[in-house]
C-alpha positions as CSV (number, residue, x, y, z in Angstrom):
1,M,65.3,-70.6,-30.5
2,P,65.4,-66.8,-30.0
3,P,65.8,-65.4,-26.5
4,L,62.6,-64.5,-24.7
5,F,63.6,-60.9,-24.0
6,Q,65.5,-58.5,-26.2
7,S,65.7,-55.8,-23.5
8,I,65.1,-55.2,-19.8
9,R,64.8,-51.8,-18.1
10,G,64.8,-50.7,-14.5
11,K,65.2,-47.8,-12.1
12,V,67.0,-49.2,-9.1
13,G,70.6,-50.3,-8.8
14,E,73.8,-49.8,-7.0
15,V,77.6,-50.2,-7.3
16,T,79.5,-51.4,-4.2
17,I,83.0,-52.5,-3.1
18,P,82.1,-55.4,-0.9
19,A,85.6,-55.7,0.6
20,L,85.3,-52.1,2.0
21,G,81.6,-52.2,2.6
22,A,81.5,-49.1,0.4
23,H,78.5,-47.9,-1.6
24,I,80.2,-46.0,-4.5
25,G,77.2,-45.5,-7.0
26,T,73.4,-45.1,-7.0
27,I,71.8,-46.1,-10.3
28,V,68.6,-44.3,-11.2
29,D,68.0,-45.7,-14.6
30,W,69.4,-48.8,-16.4
31,S,68.8,-51.1,-19.4
32,L,70.1,-54.4,-20.6
33,M,69.9,-55.1,-24.3
34,R,70.9,-58.3,-26.2
35,R,74.1,-58.1,-28.1
36,E,74.2,-58.9,-31.8
37,P,75.1,-62.5,-32.4
38,S,78.2,-61.4,-34.3
39,A,79.5,-59.3,-31.3
40,S,82.7,-60.0,-29.6
41,P,82.8,-63.5,-27.9
42,V,84.1,-61.8,-24.7
43,G,81.6,-61.9,-21.8
44,G,77.8,-62.6,-21.7
45,P,74.9,-61.8,-24.0
46,W,73.9,-58.3,-22.7
47,V,75.0,-54.7,-23.1
48,F,74.4,-52.8,-19.8
49,R,73.7,-49.0,-19.7
50,A,73.2,-47.1,-16.5
51,A,72.6,-43.5,-15.4
52,F,73.7,-42.5,-11.9
53,S,72.5,-39.9,-9.3
54,Y,75.8,-40.5,-7.5
55,L,79.1,-42.1,-8.5
56,N,82.6,-42.0,-7.1
57,P,84.7,-42.4,-10.3
58,H,88.0,-42.7,-8.4
59,L,87.0,-45.8,-6.5
60,F,85.1,-47.2,-9.6
61,N,88.3,-46.9,-11.7
62,D,90.5,-48.5,-9.1
63,E,91.2,-51.9,-10.7
64,D,92.6,-53.3,-7.4
65,L,89.1,-53.1,-5.8
66,P,86.6,-55.6,-7.1
67,K,83.2,-54.0,-7.6
68,Q,79.7,-55.4,-7.5
69,I,76.9,-54.0,-9.7
70,L,73.4,-54.9,-8.5
71,V,70.2,-54.1,-10.3
72,R,66.5,-54.8,-9.3
73,V,63.9,-56.3,-11.5
74,G,60.6,-56.3,-9.6
75,P,61.2,-58.1,-6.3
76,N,64.4,-59.8,-7.7
77,Q,67.9,-58.6,-7.5
78,Y,70.7,-59.5,-10.0
79,R,74.4,-59.2,-10.0
80,L,76.2,-58.3,-13.2
81,K,78.9,-60.9,-14.0
82,G,81.9,-60.7,-16.2
83,P,84.3,-61.1,-17.7
84,F,83.2,-57.9,-19.3
85,G,84.0,-56.5,-22.7
86,R,84.3,-52.9,-23.4
87,T,83.5,-50.6,-20.4
88,D,82.9,-46.8,-20.8
89,L,82.4,-44.6,-17.8
90,G,81.1,-41.1,-18.3
91,E,80.5,-38.5,-15.6
92,L,77.2,-40.1,-14.5
93,S,76.8,-42.8,-17.0
94,L,78.1,-46.3,-17.6
95,L,78.2,-48.7,-20.6
96,I,79.4,-52.3,-20.3
97,E,79.4,-54.9,-23.0
98,G,79.4,-58.6,-22.5
99,V,77.4,-58.7,-19.3
100,D,75.7,-61.8,-17.8
101,L,73.3,-61.9,-14.9
102,E,73.3,-63.9,-11.7
103,H,70.3,-64.0,-9.4
104,V,71.0,-62.7,-5.8
105,D,69.2,-64.5,-3.0
106,T,67.7,-61.7,-0.9
107,E,65.9,-64.2,1.6
108,P,67.3,-64.1,5.1
109,D,69.0,-67.3,6.2
């Protein structure tokens, strides 16, 4: 059965380094598009593209610091999960292949 959605778009997201409590990027536009079935088997079924109003490239590119990328779809928040395939970082843009999503519970305990 084909997937229900071929693409999802949004305007709200962020990149953080949870271990430091650091906000290193503000996403102002993002999209997720289904990968071709013949795409690399590395990672999940989505290609993620984002545009930033702010991004600290030095912290983003530090491989020793695990990042968390969160996007909002309506009232729900999702975390991008890897392992990721190809990742291309521009000055204020990002492309990641092989993304999967994990719902983040935003309800207080």
